[in-house]
LUMBA-677362 format. One record per residue (C-alpha): residue in one letter; x, y, z; residue number from 1. Coordinates in steps of 0.5 Angstrom, whole numbers, plus 500, padded with zeros to 3 digits. Each point is the difference from the previous one (the first is absolute). Layout:
N
SITE  type    x    y    z  seq
SITE     a    X    Y    Z  NUM
...
***
This chain:
64
SITE  type    x    y    z  seq
SITE     m  202  505  064    1
SITE     n  501  507  504    2
SITE     s  500  500  507    3
SITE     a  501  506  505    4
SITE     i  499  501  507    5
SITE     n  497  506  504    6
SITE     f  499  502  507    7
SITE     n  492  501  502    8
SITE     p  499  505  505    9
SITE     q  494  498  501   10
SITE     s  501  493  503   11
SITE     n  507  502  501   12
SITE     q  502  493  496   13
SITE     l  505  499  494   14
SITE     e  496  498  494   15
SITE     m  503  497  494   16
SITE     e  495  501  493   17
SITE     i  502  495  494   18
SITE     e  499  500  493   19
SITE     f  500  494  497   20
SITE     i  499  500  491   21
SITE     n  499  495  498   22
SITE     s  503  501  491   23
SITE     s  500  492  499   24
SITE     g  494  499  496   25
SITE     e  500  494  504   26
SITE     i  495  499  507   27
SITE     i  504  500  506   28
SITE     n  499  495  506   29
SITE     d  504  497  505   30
SITE     f  503  506  502   31
SITE     d  502  503  507   32
SITE     l  504  506  503   33
SITE     m  507  499  505   34
SITE     i  503  506  503   35
SITE     k  508  498  502   36
SITE     q  501  502  507   37
SITE     n  504  507  500   38
SITE     s  504  505  505   39
SITE     f  493  504  502   40
SITE     g  496  493  502   41
SITE     i  495  502  495   42
SITE     g  495  495  498   43
SITE     p  493  497  500   44
SITE     d  496  499  505   45
SITE     v  497  494  496   46
SITE     p  501  496  495   47
SITE     c  499  504  494   48
SITE     s  495  495  496   49
SITE     k  495  502  506   50
SITE     h  500  508  499   51
SITE     g  496  499  492   52
SITE     i  505  500  496   53
SITE     t  496  498  493   54
SITE     y  503  499  494   55
SITE     p  501  504  494   56
SITE     a  496  498  494   57
SITE     p  505  500  493   58
SITE     f  501  507  499   59
SITE     e  498  503  506   60
SITE     t  502  503  506   61
SITE     s  498  498  507   62
SITE     k  502  504  507   63
SITE     v  501  498  507   64
***
């Protein structure tokens, strides 16, 4: 998984970009993302599973 937090000046918000990489050769299921509390107060506005996270097929990549 690769991720980055960027500022979007059009929406005046921080956005997290995540790239999931399935290099296992197996189907991924029952997966959710949890973000720990941090000193900046940055976190998701709703549970991450409601943001359209898709499970990549074997040897593929899924961006959110």
